[in-house]
C-alpha beads as a LAMMPS data file, in Angstrom:
LAMMPS data file: protein, C-alpha beads

253 atoms
252 bonds

1 atom types
1 bond types

-500.0 500.0 xlo xhi
-500.0 500.0 ylo yhi
-500.0 500.0 zlo zhi

Masses

1 110.0

Atoms # bond

1 1 1 -157.974 -191.462 49.512
2 1 1 -155.776 -188.345 50.730
3 1 1 -156.148 -189.113 54.598
4 1 1 -155.478 -192.884 53.316
5 1 1 -152.396 -191.839 51.542
6 1 1 -151.199 -189.800 54.368
7 1 1 -151.767 -192.454 56.962
8 1 1 -149.891 -195.079 54.863
9 1 1 -147.173 -192.691 54.237
10 1 1 -146.808 -192.052 58.195
11 1 1 -146.912 -196.023 58.721
12 1 1 -143.838 -196.711 56.403
13 1 1 -141.974 -193.749 57.498
14 1 1 -142.228 -195.122 61.216
15 1 1 -141.122 -198.578 59.888
16 1 1 -138.441 -197.021 57.946
17 1 1 -137.152 -195.386 61.222
18 1 1 -138.047 -198.698 63.670
19 1 1 -135.890 -200.585 61.236
20 1 1 -132.852 -198.237 61.089
21 1 1 -132.601 -198.207 64.779
22 1 1 -132.500 -202.040 65.121
23 1 1 -130.377 -202.419 62.342
24 1 1 -127.052 -203.499 63.636
25 1 1 -124.354 -201.610 64.398
26 1 1 -120.638 -201.787 63.347
27 1 1 -117.532 -201.525 65.707
28 1 1 -116.462 -198.276 63.930
29 1 1 -119.959 -196.905 64.840
30 1 1 -119.786 -197.957 68.161
31 1 1 -116.322 -196.240 68.532
32 1 1 -117.705 -193.362 67.356
33 1 1 -120.944 -193.440 69.695
34 1 1 -118.454 -194.165 73.072
35 1 1 -116.164 -191.233 71.883
36 1 1 -119.492 -189.040 71.170
37 1 1 -120.842 -189.509 75.268
38 1 1 -121.066 -186.399 77.263
39 1 1 -118.080 -186.433 79.625
40 1 1 -119.278 -188.592 82.699
41 1 1 -122.530 -190.013 81.156
42 1 1 -122.101 -193.445 79.523
43 1 1 -123.064 -193.982 75.797
44 1 1 -126.376 -195.584 75.178
45 1 1 -127.176 -198.858 73.246
46 1 1 -130.296 -199.928 74.944
47 1 1 -132.040 -202.354 72.482
48 1 1 -129.588 -202.031 69.722
49 1 1 -127.941 -204.835 67.795
50 1 1 -124.593 -205.636 68.193
51 1 1 -124.663 -209.665 67.515
52 1 1 -121.389 -210.901 66.510
53 1 1 -119.501 -207.699 66.677
54 1 1 -115.722 -207.485 67.621
55 1 1 -116.332 -205.589 70.269
56 1 1 -112.654 -206.187 72.305
57 1 1 -111.156 -203.567 74.736
58 1 1 -113.446 -200.942 74.388
59 1 1 -114.417 -199.230 76.976
60 1 1 -118.527 -199.507 77.944
61 1 1 -117.577 -198.017 81.494
62 1 1 -120.924 -196.423 82.089
63 1 1 -123.016 -197.450 79.063
64 1 1 -126.549 -198.596 79.079
65 1 1 -126.900 -201.725 76.973
66 1 1 -129.931 -202.431 78.598
67 1 1 -132.149 -204.885 76.145
68 1 1 -129.105 -204.720 73.718
69 1 1 -128.274 -208.125 71.498
70 1 1 -125.009 -208.923 71.724
71 1 1 -125.197 -212.259 71.011
72 1 1 -121.923 -214.102 69.686
73 1 1 -120.645 -210.748 70.246
74 1 1 -116.650 -210.746 71.116
75 1 1 -116.061 -208.546 74.666
76 1 1 -112.864 -209.978 75.725
77 1 1 -110.948 -207.197 77.866
78 1 1 -113.944 -204.800 77.477
79 1 1 -114.530 -202.480 80.368
80 1 1 -118.100 -202.851 81.552
81 1 1 -117.802 -201.228 84.487
82 1 1 -121.046 -200.075 85.993
83 1 1 -122.633 -200.894 82.764
84 1 1 -126.413 -201.210 82.641
85 1 1 -127.232 -204.530 80.881
86 1 1 -130.225 -205.305 82.185
87 1 1 -132.361 -207.867 80.013
88 1 1 -129.428 -207.971 77.304
89 1 1 -128.989 -210.693 74.825
90 1 1 -125.444 -212.394 75.442
91 1 1 -125.625 -215.873 74.378
92 1 1 -122.226 -217.533 73.200
93 1 1 -120.633 -213.813 73.738
94 1 1 -116.953 -213.946 74.858
95 1 1 -116.452 -212.163 77.840
96 1 1 -112.788 -213.343 79.217
97 1 1 -111.170 -210.907 81.103
98 1 1 -113.681 -208.295 80.753
99 1 1 -114.413 -205.587 83.440
100 1 1 -117.487 -205.920 85.135
101 1 1 -117.283 -203.974 88.404
102 1 1 -120.747 -202.693 89.480
103 1 1 -122.504 -203.936 86.445
104 1 1 -125.885 -204.877 86.235
105 1 1 -126.445 -208.069 84.111
106 1 1 -129.847 -208.682 85.900
107 1 1 -132.126 -210.567 83.858
108 1 1 -129.508 -210.644 80.908
109 1 1 -129.341 -213.920 78.909
110 1 1 -125.680 -215.125 78.898
111 1 1 -126.308 -218.625 78.287
112 1 1 -123.097 -220.677 76.781
113 1 1 -121.251 -217.697 77.181
114 1 1 -117.634 -217.691 78.035
115 1 1 -116.780 -215.946 81.366
116 1 1 -113.165 -216.761 82.126
117 1 1 -110.856 -214.728 84.528
118 1 1 -113.098 -211.913 85.028
119 1 1 -111.984 -208.543 86.302
120 1 1 -114.033 -208.297 89.296
121 1 1 -111.805 -205.917 91.712
122 1 1 -109.192 -203.474 91.882
123 1 1 -107.751 -205.544 94.175
124 1 1 -107.326 -209.051 95.463
125 1 1 -110.496 -209.181 97.191
126 1 1 -113.877 -207.960 96.074
127 1 1 -115.311 -204.830 97.971
128 1 1 -119.398 -204.535 98.158
129 1 1 -119.448 -201.199 96.318
130 1 1 -117.606 -203.460 93.208
131 1 1 -120.233 -206.250 93.603
132 1 1 -122.092 -207.102 90.344
133 1 1 -125.797 -207.692 89.476
134 1 1 -126.621 -211.265 88.178
135 1 1 -130.569 -211.377 89.658
136 1 1 -132.606 -213.655 87.260
137 1 1 -129.862 -213.776 84.727
138 1 1 -129.506 -217.298 82.563
139 1 1 -126.044 -218.094 82.703
140 1 1 -126.894 -222.171 81.654
141 1 1 -124.377 -223.672 79.746
142 1 1 -121.906 -221.008 80.163
143 1 1 -118.040 -221.704 80.952
144 1 1 -116.835 -220.044 84.204
145 1 1 -113.431 -219.442 85.929
146 1 1 -114.169 -216.184 87.928
147 1 1 -114.829 -214.846 91.171
148 1 1 -118.405 -213.818 92.266
149 1 1 -118.037 -212.957 95.777
150 1 1 -120.954 -210.511 97.263
151 1 1 -122.767 -210.701 93.679
152 1 1 -126.340 -210.668 93.510
153 1 1 -127.490 -214.041 91.609
154 1 1 -130.662 -214.621 93.191
155 1 1 -132.809 -216.989 91.114
156 1 1 -130.360 -216.934 88.444
157 1 1 -130.602 -219.953 86.298
158 1 1 -127.001 -221.801 86.304
159 1 1 -128.014 -225.284 85.126
160 1 1 -125.232 -226.925 83.046
161 1 1 -122.846 -224.508 84.301
162 1 1 -119.551 -225.287 83.205
163 1 1 -117.364 -224.064 86.651
164 1 1 -115.418 -227.307 87.584
165 1 1 -111.576 -226.226 88.057
166 1 1 -109.070 -227.424 85.713
167 1 1 -106.715 -229.619 88.371
168 1 1 -103.835 -229.670 85.276
169 1 1 -101.357 -226.856 85.508
170 1 1 -102.056 -225.613 88.803
171 1 1 -98.324 -224.504 89.951
172 1 1 -99.856 -221.007 90.818
173 1 1 -102.528 -222.248 93.249
174 1 1 -105.892 -223.071 92.542
175 1 1 -107.621 -221.648 90.147
176 1 1 -111.427 -221.663 90.404
177 1 1 -114.525 -220.444 90.573
178 1 1 -115.531 -218.376 93.708
179 1 1 -119.145 -217.835 94.906
180 1 1 -118.127 -217.127 98.375
181 1 1 -120.299 -215.139 100.275
182 1 1 -122.711 -214.474 97.095
183 1 1 -126.084 -213.989 96.957
184 1 1 -127.959 -217.084 95.672
185 1 1 -131.049 -217.575 97.241
186 1 1 -133.353 -219.621 94.534
187 1 1 -130.797 -219.854 91.989
188 1 1 -130.634 -223.184 89.792
189 1 1 -127.304 -225.454 89.563
190 1 1 -129.058 -228.304 88.152
191 1 1 -126.501 -231.052 86.347
192 1 1 -123.848 -227.995 86.650
193 1 1 -119.643 -228.926 86.857
194 1 1 -119.204 -227.628 89.884
195 1 1 -115.882 -229.487 91.441
196 1 1 -113.695 -227.508 93.552
197 1 1 -115.706 -224.576 93.376
198 1 1 -115.772 -221.995 96.412
199 1 1 -119.042 -221.678 97.918
200 1 1 -117.787 -220.470 101.445
201 1 1 -120.553 -218.296 103.460
202 1 1 -122.670 -217.922 100.247
203 1 1 -126.557 -217.438 100.720
204 1 1 -127.958 -220.815 98.908
205 1 1 -131.426 -221.100 100.314
206 1 1 -133.331 -223.198 98.162
207 1 1 -130.833 -223.297 95.459
208 1 1 -131.334 -226.772 93.142
209 1 1 -128.099 -228.335 93.154
210 1 1 -129.854 -231.852 91.608
211 1 1 -127.643 -233.868 90.050
212 1 1 -124.999 -231.610 89.742
213 1 1 -120.965 -232.508 90.371
214 1 1 -119.862 -230.756 93.827
215 1 1 -116.632 -232.621 94.153
216 1 1 -114.189 -231.225 96.732
217 1 1 -116.544 -227.941 96.882
218 1 1 -116.540 -226.022 99.884
219 1 1 -119.563 -224.752 101.398
220 1 1 -117.816 -224.101 105.028
221 1 1 -120.244 -221.589 106.632
222 1 1 -122.718 -221.199 104.025
223 1 1 -126.318 -221.510 104.490
224 1 1 -128.186 -224.306 102.616
225 1 1 -131.358 -224.168 104.069
226 1 1 -134.137 -226.233 101.911
227 1 1 -131.510 -226.632 99.172
228 1 1 -131.839 -229.585 97.259
229 1 1 -128.799 -232.218 96.395
230 1 1 -130.612 -234.564 95.087
231 1 1 -128.464 -237.185 93.299
232 1 1 -125.322 -234.288 93.388
233 1 1 -122.077 -235.836 93.710
234 1 1 -120.705 -234.776 97.075
235 1 1 -117.295 -236.805 97.479
236 1 1 -114.942 -234.971 99.443
237 1 1 -117.046 -231.244 99.526
238 1 1 -116.679 -229.456 102.574
239 1 1 -120.073 -228.704 104.719
240 1 1 -118.138 -227.606 107.984
241 1 1 -120.448 -225.132 109.825
242 1 1 -122.854 -224.895 106.743
243 1 1 -126.544 -224.555 107.519
244 1 1 -128.457 -227.620 106.386
245 1 1 -132.020 -227.582 107.556
246 1 1 -134.148 -229.200 105.208
247 1 1 -131.749 -230.090 102.904
248 1 1 -132.985 -232.661 100.285
249 1 1 -130.659 -235.651 99.483
250 1 1 -128.062 -235.060 102.252
251 1 1 -126.610 -236.843 103.399
252 1 1 -126.007 -238.710 100.406
253 1 1 -127.381 -242.389 100.600

Bonds

1 1 1 2
2 1 2 3
3 1 3 4
4 1 4 5
5 1 5 6
6 1 6 7
7 1 7 8
8 1 8 9
9 1 9 10
10 1 10 11
11 1 11 12
12 1 12 13
13 1 13 14
14 1 14 15
15 1 15 16
16 1 16 17
17 1 17 18
18 1 18 19
19 1 19 20
20 1 20 21
21 1 21 22
22 1 22 23
23 1 23 24
24 1 24 25
25 1 25 26
26 1 26 27
27 1 27 28
28 1 28 29
29 1 29 30
30 1 30 31
31 1 31 32
32 1 32 33
33 1 33 34
34 1 34 35
35 1 35 36
36 1 36 37
37 1 37 38
38 1 38 39
39 1 39 40
40 1 40 41
41 1 41 42
42 1 42 43
43 1 43 44
44 1 44 45
45 1 45 46
46 1 46 47
47 1 47 48
48 1 48 49
49 1 49 50
50 1 50 51
51 1 51 52
52 1 52 53
53 1 53 54
54 1 54 55
55 1 55 56
56 1 56 57
57 1 57 58
58 1 58 59
59 1 59 60
60 1 60 61
61 1 61 62
62 1 62 63
63 1 63 64
64 1 64 65
65 1 65 66
66 1 66 67
67 1 67 68
68 1 68 69
69 1 69 70
70 1 70 71
71 1 71 72
72 1 72 73
73 1 73 74
74 1 74 75
75 1 75 76
76 1 76 77
77 1 77 78
78 1 78 79
79 1 79 80
80 1 80 81
81 1 81 82
82 1 82 83
83 1 83 84
84 1 84 85
85 1 85 86
86 1 86 87
87 1 87 88
88 1 88 89
89 1 89 90
90 1 90 91
91 1 91 92
92 1 92 93
93 1 93 94
94 1 94 95
95 1 95 96
96 1 96 97
97 1 97 98
98 1 98 99
99 1 99 100
100 1 100 101
101 1 101 102
102 1 102 103
103 1 103 104
104 1 104 105
105 1 105 106
106 1 106 107
107 1 107 108
108 1 108 109
109 1 109 110
110 1 110 111
111 1 111 112
112 1 112 113
113 1 113 114
114 1 114 115
115 1 115 116
116 1 116 117
117 1 117 118
118 1 118 119
119 1 119 120
120 1 120 121
121 1 121 122
122 1 122 123
123 1 123 124
124 1 124 125
125 1 125 126
126 1 126 127
127 1 127 128
128 1 128 129
129 1 129 130
130 1 130 131
131 1 131 132
132 1 132 133
133 1 133 134
134 1 134 135
135 1 135 136
136 1 136 137
137 1 137 138
138 1 138 139
139 1 139 140
140 1 140 141
141 1 141 142
142 1 142 143
143 1 143 144
144 1 144 145
145 1 145 146
146 1 146 147
147 1 147 148
148 1 148 149
149 1 149 150
150 1 150 151
151 1 151 152
152 1 152 153
153 1 153 154
154 1 154 155
155 1 155 156
156 1 156 157
157 1 157 158
158 1 158 159
159 1 159 160
160 1 160 161
161 1 161 162
162 1 162 163
163 1 163 164
164 1 164 165
165 1 165 166
166 1 166 167
167 1 167 168
168 1 168 169
169 1 169 170
170 1 170 171
171 1 171 172
172 1 172 173
173 1 173 174
174 1 174 175
175 1 175 176
176 1 176 177
177 1 177 178
178 1 178 179
179 1 179 180
180 1 180 181
181 1 181 182
182 1 182 183
183 1 183 184
184 1 184 185
185 1 185 186
186 1 186 187
187 1 187 188
188 1 188 189
189 1 189 190
190 1 190 191
191 1 191 192
192 1 192 193
193 1 193 194
194 1 194 195
195 1 195 196
196 1 196 197
197 1 197 198
198 1 198 199
199 1 199 200
200 1 200 201
201 1 201 202
202 1 202 203
203 1 203 204
204 1 204 205
205 1 205 206
206 1 206 207
207 1 207 208
208 1 208 209
209 1 209 210
210 1 210 211
211 1 211 212
212 1 212 213
213 1 213 214
214 1 214 215
215 1 215 216
216 1 216 217
217 1 217 218
218 1 218 219
219 1 219 220
220 1 220 221
221 1 221 222
222 1 222 223
223 1 223 224
224 1 224 225
225 1 225 226
226 1 226 227
227 1 227 228
228 1 228 229
229 1 229 230
230 1 230 231
231 1 231 232
232 1 232 233
233 1 233 234
234 1 234 235
235 1 235 236
236 1 236 237
237 1 237 238
238 1 238 239
239 1 239 240
240 1 240 241
241 1 241 242
242 1 242 243
243 1 243 244
244 1 244 245
245 1 245 246
246 1 246 247
247 1 247 248
248 1 248 249
249 1 249 250
250 1 250 251
251 1 251 252
252 1 252 253
């Protein structure tokens, strides 16, 4: 009986510890953890719950957010420079104006998230060492107006992406999503809104654009080998110097 009681007590204690670890953090607790992180070493929030938290403008530079649940979180203006967000849950999160240079969103779930006007480089052009990783990430239904130039987005789910440029109020020049030179092989853009989007020199081998709106999109110099454009709207799209070997649905009938 004593052995059995002790086993039950240990199991209960482990359950309490597990529950405490899984419990959601507050903004104040997150700030304390960030402040307490050793110099030169990011704080760890791996696997923690930050669901729905107001985290705007906090500095997560170098932090480990792998597997963290940031669903519905407000990350506007947050610094995620070199942060690790592998497998993180970011459904419906707001990342407008967030700093994401060198961040790793591989296999993260960003479905329905807002990713507008992201800070992706220190200058006007993205350098190779500033590129962000989105390999295998889920951005389905996300709202995007940002530059993803040089980013690794292989196998990403970008279906139903809302990335068409708003042609109103463009007096300062065309503001649009930019995937130029991005690595997008095997990505899925099915039924995505991609009017006026820039794909210049992007690696688009085997990409699924079926049913997507590609009106006035720029594919100059892009590699579209074995891509699927079935049912895509390609009015005024630019395919100059693009590699179109094995492309399905092109030219449109």
